[in-house]
C-alpha positions in Angstrom: 55.6 -2.9 -65.5 53.8 -3.1 -68.8 55.6 -2.7 -72.3 54.1 -0.2 -74.6 53.6 -1.1 -78.4 52.1 0.7 -81.4 49.7 -0.6 -84.0 50.6 0.3 -87.7 47.6 2.8 -88.0 49.1 4.7 -85.0 52.5 4.6 -86.4 51.0 6.3 -89.6 49.1 9.0 -87.5 52.3 9.8 -85.6 54.5 10.3 -88.4 51.8 12.4 -90.2 51.0 14.6 -87.1 54.7 14.8 -86.0 55.5 16.8 -89.1 53.0 19.5 -88.0 53.3 19.3 -84.3 56.6 19.3 -83.0 55.7 18.8 -79.5 54.0 15.6 -80.1 57.2 13.2 -79.7 57.7 14.6 -76.3 53.9 14.2 -75.4 53.9 10.7 -76.6 57.0 10.0 -74.5 55.0 11.1 -71.3 52.3 8.7 -72.5 54.7 5.9 -72.7 55.9 6.8 -69.3 52.4 6.9 -67.6 51.1 3.7 -69.6 54.1 1.8 -68.6 53.7 2.2 -65.1 50.0 2.7 -64.5 47.6 1.9 -67.6 44.7 1.1 -65.4 45.0 4.6 -63.5 45.0 2.6 -60.2 46.6 5.8 -58.7 44.0 8.0 -60.1 46.5 10.5 -60.7 46.0 10.6 -64.7 43.0 11.4 -67.0 42.4 8.0 -68.1 39.0 6.8 -68.9 37.8 3.3 -69.9 35.3 4.1 -72.7 32.1 2.4 -73.0 30.8 0.4 -76.0 34.4 0.1 -77.5 35.6 -3.4 -78.2 39.2 -4.7 -77.6 41.2 -3.9 -80.6 39.8 -0.2 -81.2 41.2 1.6 -78.0 39.1 1.0 -75.1 40.9 3.3 -73.1 41.8 6.9 -73.5 44.7 9.0 -72.0 44.1 12.5 -72.1 47.5 14.9 -71.9 46.6 18.5 -72.6 44.9 18.7 -76.1 46.2 15.3 -76.9 44.3 11.9 -76.9 45.8 8.7 -77.1 43.5 5.6 -77.4 44.9 2.2 -76.4 44.2 -1.4 -75.2 45.6 -3.6 -72.5 46.6 -7.1 -73.4 48.3 -9.0 -70.5 51.4 -6.9 -69.9 51.2 -5.0 -73.2 49.7 -1.6 -73.8 48.9 -1.2 -77.4 48.4 2.1 -78.9 45.7 2.6 -81.6 45.0 6.2 -82.1 46.5 9.7 -81.4 44.7 12.9 -82.1 44.8 16.5 -81.2 41.6 18.0 -79.6 40.7 21.5 -81.0 38.1 23.6 -81.2 36.3 21.7 -84.1 36.7 18.1 -82.7 33.1 17.7 -81.5 31.3 20.0 -83.9 
């Protein structure tokens, strides 16, 4: 089992986004459940990707749940959330 923690930047993002998107706490709860049990996606059930050219401390893994994206690092038995964002039509262009 892994323990989930958040970075202070992540906490600010969550606070800001949760005011506009009421489903976010529920989605974040799912993210915690997934990453506390299988952050490396060894079961290949979840939409988790190890990002290339990203260093430790910047969220080198990405979990996708619907339109939501969570970036995190794994340090020992800890999963540290660094970013939470909403994917929409304007994200990539």
